[in-house]
C-alpha positions as CSV (number, residue, x, y, z in Angstrom):
1,M,-15.6,-13.4,-4.8
2,S,-13.4,-11.4,-2.5
3,Y,-10.7,-11.2,-5.3
4,I,-13.3,-9.9,-7.8
5,R,-14.6,-7.3,-5.3
6,E,-11.0,-6.2,-4.7
7,L,-10.4,-5.7,-8.4
8,E,-13.6,-3.7,-8.7
9,R,-12.5,-1.5,-5.7
10,V,-9.0,-0.9,-7.1
11,F,-10.1,0.0,-10.6
12,A,-13.2,1.9,-9.4
13,G,-15.8,1.1,-12.1
14,R,-13.5,1.4,-15.0
15,L,-13.8,-2.3,-15.9
16,S,-16.5,-4.9,-16.1
17,I,-16.3,-8.4,-14.6
18,R,-18.6,-11.2,-15.7
19,N,-19.0,-14.9,-15.9
20,E,-19.5,-15.2,-19.6
21,P,-17.3,-13.9,-22.4
22,P,-18.5,-10.6,-23.9
23,E,-20.1,-11.0,-27.3
24,A,-17.2,-9.4,-29.2
25,F,-14.8,-12.0,-27.7
26,Q,-16.9,-15.2,-27.9
27,A,-14.8,-16.5,-30.8
28,E,-11.5,-16.0,-29.0
29,P,-9.8,-19.1,-27.4
30,F,-9.9,-19.0,-23.6
31,D,-6.1,-19.7,-23.3
32,E,-5.4,-16.7,-25.4
33,M,-7.7,-14.5,-23.4
34,V,-5.8,-15.5,-20.2
35,H,-3.0,-13.3,-21.6
36,G,-5.3,-10.6,-23.0
37,C,-7.2,-10.1,-26.3
38,T,-8.2,-6.9,-28.0
39,V,-11.1,-6.4,-30.3
40,R,-11.5,-2.9,-31.7
41,D,-11.3,-0.5,-28.7
42,Q,-12.1,-3.2,-26.1
43,R,-9.7,-5.4,-24.1
44,C,-10.5,-8.6,-22.3
45,F,-8.7,-10.8,-19.8
46,A,-9.9,-14.2,-18.5
47,W,-8.9,-16.3,-15.4
48,V,-10.2,-19.3,-13.4
49,E,-11.4,-18.9,-9.9
50,Q,-12.8,-21.9,-7.9
51,G,-13.4,-23.8,-11.1
52,K,-15.3,-21.0,-12.7
53,R,-14.2,-18.8,-15.6
54,H,-14.3,-15.1,-15.2
55,Y,-13.8,-12.3,-17.7
56,V,-12.8,-8.7,-17.2
57,T,-13.4,-6.2,-20.0
58,Y,-12.7,-2.4,-20.4
59,P,-12.2,0.2,-23.1
60,V,-8.5,0.5,-23.8
61,S,-8.6,4.2,-23.0
62,N,-9.9,3.6,-19.5
63,L,-6.5,2.4,-18.1
64,T,-3.0,3.8,-18.3
65,K,-0.2,1.5,-19.4
66,T,0.9,1.1,-15.8
67,E,-2.6,0.2,-14.6
68,E,-3.0,-2.2,-17.4
69,A,0.4,-3.9,-16.6
70,L,-0.8,-4.2,-12.9
71,L,-4.1,-5.7,-14.0
72,Y,-2.3,-8.2,-16.2
73,L,0.1,-9.1,-13.4
74,L,-2.8,-9.6,-10.9
75,L,-4.9,-11.7,-13.3
76,T,-2.2,-13.9,-14.7
77,N,-0.8,-14.6,-11.2
78,R,-4.3,-15.4,-10.0
79,H,-5.0,-17.7,-12.9
80,E,-1.7,-19.5,-12.4
81,E,-2.4,-19.9,-8.7
82,M,-5.7,-21.6,-9.5
83,V,-4.2,-24.0,-12.0
84,E,-2.6,-27.1,-10.4
85,K,1.1,-27.4,-11.2
86,P,3.7,-30.1,-10.6
87,R,5.5,-29.6,-7.3
88,W,8.8,-28.7,-9.0
89,Q,7.1,-25.8,-10.8
90,E,5.5,-24.6,-7.6
91,E,8.9,-24.5,-5.9
92,I,10.3,-22.5,-8.8
93,H,7.5,-19.9,-8.7
94,A,7.9,-19.6,-4.9
95,A,11.7,-19.1,-5.2
96,L,11.3,-16.4,-7.9
97,R,8.9,-14.5,-5.6
98,E,11.4,-14.2,-2.9
99,A,13.2,-10.9,-2.8
100,P,16.0,-11.0,-5.4
101,E,19.5,-11.3,-3.9
102,P,23.0,-11.2,-5.6
103,F,24.3,-14.2,-3.7
104,P,21.4,-16.1,-1.9
105,R,22.9,-18.3,0.7
106,A,19.7,-19.7,2.0
107,I,16.1,-20.2,0.9
108,R,13.0,-21.4,2.7
109,I,13.3,-25.0,1.6
110,E,11.5,-27.8,3.4
111,D,13.3,-31.1,4.0
112,E,11.3,-32.9,1.3
113,V,12.3,-30.4,-1.5
114,E,15.4,-32.4,-2.1
115,E,13.2,-35.4,-2.9
116,T,10.7,-33.6,-5.0
117,P,10.3,-35.6,-8.3
118,V,11.4,-33.9,-11.5
119,P,10.9,-35.1,-15.1
120,W,14.6,-34.8,-15.9
121,S,17.9,-36.4,-14.9
122,W,20.5,-34.4,-13.1
123,P,22.7,-32.4,-13.9
124,V,20.9,-29.7,-15.9
125,H,21.7,-26.3,-17.4
126,L,19.3,-23.4,-16.8
127,V,18.4,-20.6,-19.2
128,G,16.2,-17.8,-17.8
129,V,14.5,-15.5,-20.3
130,R,13.1,-12.1,-19.3
131,P,11.2,-10.1,-22.0
132,H,12.0,-6.4,-21.7
133,D,8.5,-5.1,-22.7
134,A,6.3,-7.8,-21.0
135,P,3.5,-8.0,-20.4
136,K,2.3,-8.2,-23.9
137,E,-0.7,-10.0,-25.2
138,N,1.4,-12.2,-27.5
139,T,4.7,-12.5,-25.5
140,R,3.9,-15.9,-24.0
141,Q,2.7,-17.4,-27.3
142,E,5.8,-16.1,-29.1
143,L,8.1,-17.5,-26.4
144,Q,6.3,-20.8,-26.6
145,S,6.9,-20.9,-30.3
146,A,10.6,-20.1,-30.0
147,L,11.0,-22.7,-27.2
148,N,9.2,-25.3,-29.2
149,S,11.7,-24.8,-32.1
150,L,14.5,-25.0,-29.5
151,A,13.0,-28.3,-28.1
152,E,13.0,-29.8,-31.6
153,A,16.6,-28.9,-32.1
154,S,17.6,-30.4,-28.8
155,S,15.7,-33.7,-29.3
156,G,12.7,-32.5,-27.3
157,E,14.6,-32.5,-24.0
158,L,13.5,-29.1,-22.7
159,Y,11.3,-28.3,-19.6
160,V,9.8,-24.9,-19.3
161,T,7.9,-23.0,-16.6
162,Y,6.5,-19.5,-17.0
163,D,6.8,-16.9,-14.2
164,Q,6.1,-13.2,-14.4
165,A,9.7,-12.6,-13.3
166,L,11.5,-15.1,-15.4
167,V,10.7,-17.8,-18.0
168,V,12.7,-20.8,-16.8
169,C,14.1,-23.4,-19.3
170,V,15.7,-26.6,-17.9
171,L,18.0,-28.5,-20.3
172,P,19.4,-31.8,-19.2
173,V,23.2,-32.1,-19.7
174,H,24.4,-34.5,-22.3
175,A,27.7,-36.3,-22.0
176,D,28.9,-35.1,-25.4
177,E,27.6,-31.6,-25.0
178,D,29.9,-28.6,-25.8
179,A,30.8,-26.4,-22.9
180,Q,29.3,-23.5,-24.9
181,G,25.9,-25.2,-25.1
182,P,24.0,-23.1,-22.6
183,K,25.4,-19.8,-23.9
184,E,24.5,-20.8,-27.5
185,T,21.0,-21.7,-26.4
186,A,20.6,-18.4,-24.7
187,E,21.9,-16.5,-27.7
188,A,19.6,-18.5,-30.0
189,L,16.5,-17.7,-27.9
190,V,17.3,-13.9,-27.7
191,D,18.1,-13.7,-31.4
192,G,15.1,-15.7,-32.5
193,L,12.7,-13.7,-30.4
194,A,14.1,-10.4,-31.8
195,S,14.2,-11.4,-35.4
196,E,11.1,-13.5,-35.7
197,S,8.7,-12.0,-33.1
198,F,10.2,-8.5,-32.5
199,I,10.4,-9.3,-28.7
200,D,13.3,-7.6,-26.9
201,A,14.4,-10.1,-24.3
202,R,17.4,-10.8,-22.1
203,A,18.7,-14.3,-21.2
204,V,20.8,-15.6,-18.3
205,Y,22.4,-19.0,-18.5
206,S,24.0,-21.2,-15.8
207,G,26.6,-24.0,-15.5
208,A,25.7,-27.5,-14.4
209,V,23.1,-27.7,-11.6
210,R,22.8,-30.9,-9.6
211,S,19.8,-30.7,-7.3
212,L,16.5,-28.9,-6.9
213,P,17.7,-26.7,-3.9
214,E,20.7,-25.7,-6.0
215,L,18.4,-24.9,-8.9
216,L,16.2,-22.7,-6.8
217,L,19.2,-20.7,-5.5
218,T,20.6,-20.4,-9.0
219,L,17.3,-19.0,-10.3
220,R,17.2,-16.3,-7.7
221,R,20.7,-15.3,-8.7
222,M,19.8,-15.4,-12.4
223,L,16.9,-13.0,-11.7
224,F,19.1,-10.6,-9.8
225,V,21.6,-10.6,-12.6
226,A,18.9,-9.9,-15.2
227,M,17.4,-7.1,-13.2
228,T,20.9,-5.5,-12.7
229,A,21.5,-5.6,-16.5
230,E,18.1,-4.0,-17.2
231,A,19.0,-1.1,-14.9
232,L,22.7,-0.6,-15.5
233,T,23.9,-2.5,-18.6
234,P,20.9,-2.5,-21.0
235,E,23.1,-3.2,-24.0
236,L,23.9,-6.7,-22.7
237,R,21.4,-9.3,-23.9
238,V,23.0,-12.6,-23.0
239,L,24.5,-13.0,-19.5
240,T,26.1,-15.7,-17.4
241,V,25.1,-16.5,-13.9
242,Q,28.6,-15.6,-12.9
243,G,27.2,-12.1,-13.1
244,L,28.1,-8.5,-13.6
245,G,30.7,-7.8,-10.9
246,V,30.6,-4.3,-9.5
247,Y,27.3,-3.5,-11.2
248,E,25.6,-6.0,-8.9
249,L,27.2,-4.3,-5.9
250,L,25.8,-0.9,-7.0
251,F,22.3,-2.4,-7.9
252,G,22.2,-4.1,-4.5
253,L,22.6,-0.9,-2.5
254,R,19.5,0.3,-0.6
255,P,17.7,3.0,-2.4
256,H,18.4,5.7,0.1
257,L,22.2,4.9,0.0
258,R,22.1,5.1,-3.8
259,Q,20.5,8.5,-3.8
260,A,22.7,9.9,-1.0
261,Y,25.9,8.7,-2.6
262,A,25.0,10.1,-6.1
263,A,23.8,13.5,-4.7
264,H,26.9,13.8,-2.5
265,T,29.3,13.0,-5.4
266,I,27.6,14.9,-8.1
267,T,25.7,17.9,-6.8
268,P,22.7,19.5,-8.6
269,S,24.8,22.5,-9.5
270,V,27.4,20.3,-11.2
271,T,24.7,18.6,-13.2
272,M,23.2,21.9,-14.3
273,T,26.6,23.3,-15.3
274,L,28.0,20.2,-17.2
275,G,24.8,18.6,-18.3
276,A,25.2,15.5,-20.6
277,E,28.9,16.3,-21.1
278,L,29.7,14.9,-17.7
279,E,28.2,11.5,-18.2
280,Q,29.3,11.2,-21.8
281,T,32.9,12.0,-20.9
282,V,33.3,10.0,-17.8
283,M,31.4,6.9,-19.0
284,T,33.5,6.8,-22.2
285,F,36.7,7.5,-20.4
286,V,36.1,4.5,-18.0
287,A,35.0,2.3,-20.9
288,C,38.3,3.1,-22.6
289,D,40.3,2.1,-19.5
290,L,41.3,5.8,-18.8
291,N,43.1,6.0,-22.2
292,M,43.1,9.6,-23.3
293,S,43.7,8.9,-27.0
294,E,41.1,6.2,-27.3
295,T,38.5,8.3,-25.5
296,A,39.2,11.3,-27.7
297,R,38.7,9.1,-30.7
298,K,35.5,7.7,-29.5
299,L,34.1,11.1,-28.6
300,Y,35.4,12.7,-31.9
301,L,37.3,15.2,-29.9
302,H,40.8,16.6,-30.2
303,R,43.0,15.4,-27.3
304,N,43.3,19.0,-26.0
305,S,39.5,19.4,-26.0
306,L,39.1,16.2,-24.0
307,L,41.8,17.4,-21.5
308,Y,39.8,20.7,-21.1
309,R,36.7,18.7,-20.3
310,I,38.5,16.6,-17.7
311,E,40.0,19.7,-16.1
312,R,36.5,21.3,-16.0
313,I,35.1,18.2,-14.3
314,R,37.9,18.3,-11.8
315,E,37.3,22.0,-11.0
316,L,33.5,21.5,-10.5
317,T,33.5,18.1,-8.7
318,G,36.9,17.9,-7.0
319,Y,37.5,14.6,-8.7
320,D,40.3,14.1,-11.3
321,V,39.0,11.3,-13.4
322,R,42.5,10.6,-14.7
323,R,43.1,8.9,-11.3
324,F,41.5,5.5,-11.1
325,A,39.9,6.0,-7.7
326,D,38.4,9.3,-8.7
327,A,37.2,7.9,-12.0
328,V,35.4,5.0,-10.3
329,T,33.9,7.4,-7.7
330,V,32.2,9.6,-10.4
331,W,31.4,6.6,-12.6
332,A,29.6,4.8,-9.8
333,A,27.6,8.0,-8.9
334,L,26.5,8.4,-12.5
335,L,25.3,4.8,-12.6
336,L,23.4,5.1,-9.3
337,R,21.6,8.2,-10.6
338,K,19.9,5.8,-13.2
339,L,18.4,3.6,-10.5
């Protein structure tokens, strides 16, 4: 009951909690209501607490999108906590709730984790899927459908666990498997979700993993890579656990260091003077490997016009982006401003 009272306190009378499904939702399957159902202007979520079903309903207009996302996270996490899972799934959920790290060297692993029974044979490949717009009412169902199709294509050898941070797919390695198998699986999932379900998702895949402790460490890294891509390289949809290089270094900086570096390198007065021209020019110039002709072509500028822009950036910032070190300095500051 304390959890229910806490929900009532946080949302201050804007939602209703009961032990029976509201009349408008009585025809809806309970499993679907766990992830949210909408009937007309009412929304309902369900969860299990101490063996009893509970339902929370509210008018859609009562909560902001952020509040609704928070409510979804609280309720689905609570429901999953109350549902008994195999030990290997519990270990995965616990690992993904650790603070994300680029290169986790240690994790709180008890001695018996190594011996935790799993339903597959080692080694395995991992594919982590992270929907961009989750939570959505139908995201999990659509993911399940896509994964079922994938399981059929891979002779049914696919093990899945759902976490709010990452949907984890474990695929046993076959002796005759192509080295591109995990990448192709990740691409198929992302493409299938986009084309069939209109779900924008990102996937990270791994090489061969040979133990549960290694799997847990790999998943933490996969989550960090996915979060880095969301923030700094949103155009990338399929990623390898090998990572994103310097982007991870930037994303891993403490927030106050990000802000201080960006403000020191690109002052507010420079931003006001150059506006979008600064970012457009520098980001394209770096993407073109500091090649003037290629950058001018990409920006639809005459070479002399590009040269004028670069000189103007140098005068206002003190950095000549034709020099590698200066270009990287400004490029990094522009990226850090996005975080």
